[in-house]
KEGUDREN-828269 format. One record per residue: residue number from 0; residue in one letter; x, y, z of N, C-alpha, C in turn. Coordinates in steps of 0.1 Angstrom, whole numbers, plus 5000, padded with zeros to 4 digits. Example, Ala and Ser with C-alpha at 12.3 -4.5 7.8 and 13.67 -1.06 7.14 Angstrom:
2
+-----+----+--------+---------+------+---------+----------+-------+--------+---------+------+
!   i ! aa ! n.east ! n.north ! n.up ! ca.east ! ca.north ! ca.up ! c.east ! c.north ! c.up !
+-----+----+--------+---------+------+---------+----------+-------+--------+---------+------+
!   0 !  a !   5132 !    4943 ! 5078 !    5123 !     4955 !  5078 !   5132 !    4967 ! 5078 !
!   1 !  s !   5128 !    4978 ! 5071 !    5137 !     4989 !  5071 !   5129 !    5000 ! 5079 !
+-----+----+--------+---------+------+---------+----------+-------+--------+---------+------+
REM end
This chain:
102
+-----+----+--------+---------+------+---------+----------+-------+--------+---------+------+
!   i ! aa ! n.east ! n.north ! n.up ! ca.east ! ca.north ! ca.up ! c.east ! c.north ! c.up !
+-----+----+--------+---------+------+---------+----------+-------+--------+---------+------+
!   0 !  g !   2050 !    1770 ! 5395 !    2051 !     1756 !  5393 !   2066 !    1751 ! 5394 !
!   1 !  k !   2067 !    1740 ! 5400 !    2080 !     1734 !  5401 !   2082 !    1722 ! 5392 !
!   2 !  i !   2094 !    1718 ! 5390 !    2096 !     1706 !  5381 !   2093 !    1694 ! 5390 !
!   3 !  r !   2085 !    1685 ! 5385 !    2082 !     1673 !  5393 !   2094 !    1664 ! 5393 !
!   4 !  s !   2096 !    1657 ! 5404 !    2108 !     1648 !  5405 !   2109 !    1638 ! 5394 !
!   5 !  e !   2097 !    1633 ! 5389 !    2097 !     1623 !  5379 !   2101 !    1629 ! 5365 !
!   6 !  d !   2101 !    1642 ! 5364 !    2105 !     1649 !  5352 !   2119 !    1653 ! 5352 !
!   7 !  q !   2126 !    1653 ! 5363 !    2140 !     1657 !  5364 !   2149 !    1650 ! 5355 !
!   8 !  p !   2148 !    1636 ! 5353 !    2156 !     1629 !  5344 !   2155 !    1634 ! 5329 !
!   9 !  k !   2143 !    1638 ! 5326 !    2140 !     1644 !  5312 !   2148 !    1657 ! 5310 !
!  10 !  i !   2148 !    1665 ! 5321 !    2156 !     1678 !  5320 !   2170 !    1675 ! 5319 !
!  11 !  e !   2175 !    1665 ! 5326 !    2189 !     1661 !  5326 !   2193 !    1656 ! 5312 !
!  12 !  f !   2184 !    1648 ! 5306 !    2186 !     1643 !  5292 !   2187 !    1654 ! 5282 !
!  13 !  a !   2178 !    1664 ! 5283 !    2178 !     1676 !  5274 !   2191 !    1684 ! 5276 !
!  14 !  i !   2196 !    1685 ! 5288 !    2208 !     1692 !  5291 !   2220 !    1685 ! 5284 !
!  15 !  e !   2220 !    1672 ! 5285 !    2230 !     1663 !  5279 !   2230 !    1665 ! 5264 !
!  16 !  r !   2218 !    1665 ! 5258 !    2217 !     1666 !  5243 !   2221 !    1680 ! 5239 !
!  17 !  a !   2218 !    1690 ! 5247 !    2222 !     1704 !  5243 !   2236 !    1707 ! 5244 !
!  18 !  q !   2244 !    1698 ! 5249 !    2259 !     1700 !  5250 !   2266 !    1697 ! 5237 !
!  19 !  r !   2259 !    1692 ! 5227 !    2265 !     1689 !  5214 !   2265 !    1702 ! 5206 !
!  20 !  p !   2276 !    1705 ! 5199 !    2277 !     1718 !  5191 !   2267 !    1717 ! 5180 !
!  21 !  r !   2262 !    1729 ! 5176 !    2253 !     1731 !  5165 !   2240 !    1724 ! 5168 !
!  22 !  s !   2235 !    1726 ! 5180 !    2221 !     1720 !  5183 !   2211 !    1732 ! 5184 !
!  23 !  i !   2199 !    1728 ! 5182 !    2188 !     1738 !  5184 !   2178 !    1731 ! 5193 !
!  24 !  v !   2174 !    1739 ! 5203 !    2165 !     1733 !  5213 !   2151 !    1740 ! 5212 !
!  25 !  y !   2141 !    1733 ! 5209 !    2127 !     1738 !  5208 !   2120 !    1735 ! 5221 !
!  26 !  i !   2115 !    1745 ! 5227 !    2109 !     1744 !  5240 !   2095 !    1750 ! 5239 !
!  27 !  t !   2085 !    1741 ! 5240 !    2071 !     1745 !  5238 !   2063 !    1744 ! 5252 !
!  28 !  g !   2058 !    1755 ! 5256 !    2050 !     1755 !  5268 !   2035 !    1754 ! 5265 !
!  29 !  y !   2028 !    1746 ! 5273 !    2014 !     1744 !  5271 !   2006 !    1748 ! 5283 !
!  30 !  s !   1993 !    1751 ! 5281 !    1984 !     1753 !  5293 !   1971 !    1746 ! 5290 !
!  31 !  d !   1963 !    1745 ! 5301 !    1950 !     1739 !  5299 !   1941 !    1749 ! 5294 !
!  32 !  y !   1928 !    1746 ! 5291 !    1919 !     1755 !  5285 !   1913 !    1765 ! 5295 !
!  33 !  r !   1914 !    1763 ! 5308 !    1908 !     1772 !  5317 !   1915 !    1786 ! 5317 !
!  34 !  g !   1908 !    1796 ! 5319 !    1913 !     1810 !  5319 !   1912 !    1816 ! 5305 !
!  35 !  s !   1916 !    1829 ! 5305 !    1916 !     1836 !  5292 !   1928 !    1832 ! 5283 !
!  36 !  f !   1927 !    1835 ! 5270 !    1938 !     1832 !  5261 !   1951 !    1838 ! 5266 !
!  37 !  e !   1950 !    1851 ! 5269 !    1962 !     1858 !  5273 !   1968 !    1852 ! 5286 !
!  38 !  e !   1960 !    1849 ! 5296 !    1965 !     1843 !  5308 !   1972 !    1829 ! 5305 !
!  39 !  n !   1965 !    1821 ! 5297 !    1971 !     1808 !  5293 !   1984 !    1810 ! 5285 !
!  40 !  q !   1985 !    1819 ! 5276 !    1997 !     1821 !  5269 !   2008 !    1825 ! 5279 !
!  41 !  a !   2005 !    1834 ! 5288 !    2015 !     1839 !  5298 !   2020 !    1827 ! 5307 !
!  42 !  l !   2011 !    1818 ! 5311 !    2014 !     1807 !  5319 !   2023 !    1797 ! 5311 !
!  43 !  a !   2019 !    1794 ! 5299 !    2027 !     1785 !  5291 !   2041 !    1791 ! 5288 !
!  44 !  l !   2042 !    1804 ! 5285 !    2055 !     1810 !  5283 !   2063 !    1809 ! 5296 !
!  45 !  k !   2057 !    1811 ! 5307 !    2065 !     1811 !  5320 !   2070 !    1796 ! 5322 !
!  46 !  r !   2062 !    1786 ! 5319 !    2067 !     1772 !  5321 !   2078 !    1770 ! 5311 !
!  47 !  a !   2077 !    1774 ! 5299 !    2088 !     1771 !  5289 !   2100 !    1779 ! 5293 !
!  48 !  e !   2099 !    1791 ! 5297 !    2111 !     1799 !  5301 !   2118 !    1793 ! 5313 !
!  49 !  k !   2111 !    1787 ! 5322 !    2117 !     1781 !  5334 !   2125 !    1769 ! 5329 !
!  50 !  v !   2120 !    1761 ! 5320 !    2127 !     1749 !  5316 !   2139 !    1753 ! 5308 !
!  51 !  k !   2138 !    1764 ! 5300 !    2149 !     1769 !  5292 !   2160 !    1774 ! 5302 !
!  52 !  a !   2157 !    1780 ! 5312 !    2167 !     1785 !  5322 !   2174 !    1773 ! 5328 !
!  53 !  l !   2167 !    1762 ! 5331 !    2173 !     1751 !  5337 !   2183 !    1744 ! 5327 !
!  54 !  i !   2179 !    1743 ! 5315 !    2187 !     1737 !  5304 !   2200 !    1746 ! 5302 !
!  55 !  f !   2198 !    1759 ! 5301 !    2209 !     1767 !  5297 !   2217 !    1772 ! 5309 !
!  56 !  a !   2213 !    1768 ! 5321 !    2221 !     1771 !  5333 !   2234 !    1763 ! 5333 !
!  57 !  e !   2233 !    1751 ! 5326 !    2245 !     1742 !  5325 !   2255 !    1747 ! 5315 !
!  58 !  e !   2267 !    1742 ! 5315 !    2276 !     1744 !  5304 !   2272 !    1738 ! 5292 !
!  59 !  i !   2269 !    1746 ! 5281 !    2264 !     1740 !  5269 !   2274 !    1743 ! 5258 !
!  60 !  a !   2273 !    1737 ! 5247 !    2282 !     1738 !  5236 !   2280 !    1751 ! 5228 !
!  61 !  d !   2290 !    1755 ! 5220 !    2289 !     1766 !  5212 !   2278 !    1764 ! 5201 !
!  62 !  e !   2273 !    1775 ! 5196 !    2263 !     1774 !  5185 !   2251 !    1766 ! 5189 !
!  63 !  v !   2247 !    1767 ! 5201 !    2234 !     1761 !  5205 !   2224 !    1772 ! 5207 !
!  64 !  t !   2213 !    1770 ! 5201 !    2203 !     1781 !  5202 !   2190 !    1775 ! 5207 !
!  65 !  a !   2181 !    1783 ! 5212 !    2168 !     1778 !  5217 !   2157 !    1787 ! 5211 !
!  66 !  e !   2146 !    1780 ! 5208 !    2134 !     1787 !  5204 !   2123 !    1783 ! 5214 !
!  67 !  v !   2116 !    1793 ! 5220 !    2106 !     1791 !  5229 !   2093 !    1795 ! 5223 !
!  68 !  k !   2082 !    1786 ! 5224 !    2069 !     1790 !  5219 !   2059 !    1784 ! 5228 !
!  69 !  t !   2046 !    1788 ! 5226 !    2035 !     1784 !  5234 !   2024 !    1778 ! 5225 !
!  70 !  r !   2017 !    1769 ! 5231 !    2005 !     1763 !  5224 !   1994 !    1762 ! 5234 !
!  71 !  g !   1982 !    1761 ! 5228 !    1970 !     1759 !  5236 !   1968 !    1744 ! 5239 !
!  72 !  d !   1959 !    1742 ! 5247 !    1956 !     1728 !  5252 !   1949 !    1720 ! 5241 !
!  73 !  t !   1952 !    1707 ! 5240 !    1945 !     1698 !  5232 !   1941 !    1685 ! 5240 !
!  74 !  l !   1947 !    1684 ! 5252 !    1944 !     1672 !  5260 !   1932 !    1672 ! 5269 !
!  75 !  s !   1929 !    1684 ! 5274 !    1918 !     1684 !  5284 !   1905 !    1690 ! 5278 !
!  76 !  k !   1905 !    1694 ! 5265 !    1893 !     1700 !  5259 !   1882 !    1690 ! 5255 !
!  77 !  k !   1885 !    1678 ! 5254 !    1876 !     1668 !  5249 !   1862 !    1669 ! 5255 !
!  78 !  r !   1862 !    1670 ! 5268 !    1850 !     1670 !  5276 !   1850 !    1681 ! 5287 !
!  79 !  p !   1850 !    1694 ! 5283 !    1851 !     1705 !  5292 !   1841 !    1703 ! 5304 !
!  80 !  g !   1847 !    1705 ! 5316 !    1839 !     1703 !  5328 !   1839 !    1689 ! 5333 !
!  81 !  k !   1844 !    1680 ! 5325 !    1844 !     1666 !  5330 !   1858 !    1660 ! 5329 !
!  82 !  e !   1868 !    1669 ! 5328 !    1882 !     1665 !  5327 !   1886 !    1661 ! 5341 !
!  83 !  t !   1896 !    1652 ! 5342 !    1902 !     1648 !  5355 !   1913 !    1657 ! 5358 !
!  84 !  q !   1918 !    1657 ! 5370 !    1930 !     1665 !  5374 !   1942 !    1660 ! 5366 !
!  85 !  e !   1942 !    1647 ! 5363 !    1954 !     1641 !  5356 !   1954 !    1647 ! 5342 !
!  86 !  q !   1942 !    1648 ! 5335 !    1941 !     1654 !  5322 !   1946 !    1669 ! 5322 !
!  87 !  l !   1942 !    1676 ! 5332 !    1946 !     1690 !  5333 !   1961 !    1691 ! 5335 !
!  88 !  s !   1966 !    1682 ! 5344 !    1981 !     1683 !  5346 !   1989 !    1679 ! 5334 !
!  89 !  r !   1984 !    1670 ! 5326 !    1991 !     1667 !  5313 !   1990 !    1678 ! 5304 !
!  90 !  a !   1979 !    1686 ! 5304 !    1978 !     1698 !  5295 !   1988 !    1709 ! 5299 !
!  91 !  q !   1991 !    1709 ! 5312 !    2000 !     1720 !  5317 !   2014 !    1714 ! 5317 !
!  92 !  r !   2020 !    1715 ! 5305 !    2033 !     1708 !  5303 !   2043 !    1716 ! 5295 !
!  93 !  v !   2055 !    1711 ! 5294 !    2065 !     1717 !  5285 !   2071 !    1705 ! 5277 !
!  94 !  v !   2072 !    1707 ! 5264 !    2078 !     1697 !  5256 !   2092 !    1703 ! 5251 !
!  95 !  v !   2102 !    1695 ! 5252 !    2116 !     1699 !  5248 !   2120 !    1689 ! 5237 !
!  96 !  e !   2125 !    1695 ! 5225 !    2130 !     1687 !  5214 !   2144 !    1693 ! 5211 !
!  97 !  v !   2154 !    1684 ! 5210 !    2167 !     1689 !  5207 !   2171 !    1682 ! 5194 !
!  98 !  y !   2176 !    1691 ! 5184 !    2180 !     1686 !  5171 !   2195 !    1690 ! 5169 !
!  99 !  h !   2202 !    1682 ! 5162 !    2216 !     1685 !  5159 !   2217 !    1688 ! 5144 !
! 100 !  l !   2223 !    1700 ! 5141 !    2225 !     1704 !  5128 !   2239 !    1698 ! 5123 !
! 101 !  r !   2239 !    1694 ! 5110 !    2252 !     1689 !  5105 !   2260 !    1699 ! 5098 !
+-----+----+--------+---------+------+---------+----------+-------+--------+---------+------+
REM end
């Protein structure tokens, strides 16, 4: 998977926020419900690690840490077999949260 062009500004914003000292970056990878639990965890982790690599490839501040985790799908399970491609795409995502410690 590649980063969609419409998501690139979000990555740039996360990079900007991670440049403040004493920040913690939470990166959560998600997958849709299709496939085994192990496969989905591996895919979600791969997505999250790719985003982490993009964020930490830039010059970032001292004392910035990252926590990467994975979660299962909650967006496309409502009607298994009747989900749209858009619902599946939204389930296959990475969420980045940046917090600054005082």
